[in-house]
C-alpha positions as MATLAB code, in Angstrom:
seq = 'QVHLVESGGGLVQSGGSLRLSCVASGFTFDYYAIGWFRQAPGKEREGISCVSVTGSTKYADSVKGRFTISRDDEKNTVYLQMNNLKPEDTALYYCAAGLSVDLAAVQALWKEVYDYWGQGTQVTVSS';
ca = [
       0.439  -40.648  -74.621;
       1.458  -41.385  -71.348;
       4.484  -39.600  -69.800;
       5.851  -39.670  -66.506;
       8.861  -37.448  -66.027;
      11.039  -37.551  -63.023;
      13.433  -34.790  -61.687;
      15.116  -33.621  -58.910;
      17.882  -35.656  -58.706;
      21.859  -34.928  -58.131;
      25.213  -35.122  -56.178;
      24.245  -34.661  -52.166;
      26.999  -35.553  -49.539;
      25.930  -38.435  -47.044;
      23.450  -36.848  -44.528;
      21.909  -34.267  -46.956;
      18.430  -34.049  -48.738;
      16.783  -34.250  -52.003;
      13.256  -33.956  -53.303;
      11.783  -35.780  -56.163;
       9.248  -34.801  -58.481;
       7.057  -37.014  -60.672;
       4.738  -35.490  -63.188;
       2.197  -37.728  -65.007;
       0.038  -37.015  -67.843;
      -1.797  -38.898  -70.517;
      -3.906  -40.800  -68.183;
      -6.381  -40.234  -65.446;
      -3.888  -39.477  -62.493;
      -5.795  -39.798  -59.622;
      -6.915  -43.537  -60.654;
      -3.345  -44.439  -60.151;
      -1.331  -45.509  -57.428;
       2.456  -44.425  -57.881;
       5.391  -46.072  -56.727;
       9.263  -45.294  -56.191;
      11.884  -47.480  -57.535;
      15.289  -47.294  -57.505;
      18.106  -49.479  -59.680;
      21.919  -49.276  -58.724;
      24.431  -50.600  -61.339;
      24.582  -54.436  -61.150;
      21.611  -54.515  -59.031;
      17.915  -55.262  -59.547;
      15.217  -52.645  -59.771;
      13.637  -52.104  -56.199;
      10.391  -50.533  -54.794;
      11.098  -48.190  -52.192;
       7.643  -46.501  -51.535;
       4.268  -46.141  -53.279;
       1.088  -43.899  -52.651;
      -2.334  -45.003  -52.860;
      -5.187  -43.034  -54.641;
      -6.354  -42.397  -51.205;
      -3.178  -41.127  -50.038;
      -1.813  -44.399  -48.101;
       1.969  -44.612  -48.121;
       4.115  -47.651  -47.865;
       8.062  -47.663  -47.550;
      11.091  -50.411  -47.772;
      12.486  -51.061  -44.590;
      15.641  -49.677  -46.219;
      13.926  -45.951  -46.533;
      11.906  -46.038  -43.831;
      11.855  -43.135  -41.460;
      14.121  -41.273  -43.918;
      11.911  -40.952  -46.832;
       8.464  -39.347  -47.748;
       6.110  -40.069  -50.094;
       3.254  -37.317  -51.301;
       0.764  -36.923  -53.936;
      -0.745  -33.556  -55.453;
      -3.538  -34.607  -57.550;
      -4.404  -30.869  -58.713;
      -0.777  -31.153  -60.212;
      -0.710  -34.633  -61.090;
       2.491  -35.178  -59.570;
       4.213  -37.450  -56.871;
       7.016  -36.064  -54.350;
       9.603  -38.229  -52.508;
      11.572  -36.028  -50.117;
      14.847  -37.931  -49.108;
      16.507  -37.247  -45.946;
      19.688  -38.593  -44.561;
      20.797  -39.745  -47.413;
      23.304  -42.426  -47.485;
      26.090  -43.795  -50.041;
      24.093  -46.880  -50.378;
      21.075  -44.811  -51.952;
      22.883  -43.900  -54.839;
      20.763  -45.488  -57.867;
      18.772  -43.929  -60.707;
      15.439  -43.351  -59.552;
      12.097  -43.861  -61.000;
       8.429  -43.288  -60.884;
       5.726  -45.759  -62.029;
       1.869  -45.761  -62.182;
      -0.023  -48.911  -61.554;
      -3.939  -48.949  -61.914;
      -4.417  -52.352  -59.425;
      -1.910  -51.573  -56.811;
      -3.105  -52.555  -53.620;
      -0.825  -51.313  -50.690;
      -1.712  -53.870  -48.013;
      -0.160  -56.235  -50.019;
       3.590  -56.970  -50.665;
       3.170  -56.806  -53.933;
       2.614  -53.242  -53.839;
       6.499  -52.631  -53.991;
       7.291  -54.936  -56.861;
       7.585  -53.313  -60.557;
       5.251  -55.998  -62.152;
       2.073  -54.572  -60.533;
       2.799  -51.113  -62.212;
       1.681  -50.060  -65.712;
       3.532  -46.988  -67.040;
       7.412  -45.465  -66.089;
       9.259  -42.796  -66.465;
      12.914  -42.608  -67.404;
      14.593  -42.058  -64.387;
      16.585  -39.387  -62.496;
      20.294  -39.840  -60.832;
      20.437  -39.961  -57.439;
      24.223  -39.769  -56.270;
      25.497  -39.591  -52.535;
      29.248  -39.070  -51.671;
      30.435  -40.443  -48.161;
];
């Protein structure tokens, strides 16, 4: 059975940092690209970052320069280091796994190309 479990969310002040983790099981992890998405109340789910099977990365403009994605295939885990957090980063953060994600394409940050999803972890940034 496929599982993606996010952790590391919480409440942080503006300018602070958090590190999210996504632990995967039930599928061949190193065959899949992993993406991070977020959804704020009343808004669409937004793709913010992804990492390919080779370690290539992609970021949305809204987080570029502040967030860093990485993967550890030995631990079946992907991390999202989030620095200089802003109140507008407040959202439920999800990780997702996609077998056919092309990081060279704009679709790499589209939720439609991902196959498996976690339940999310809440990030709240206070001003």
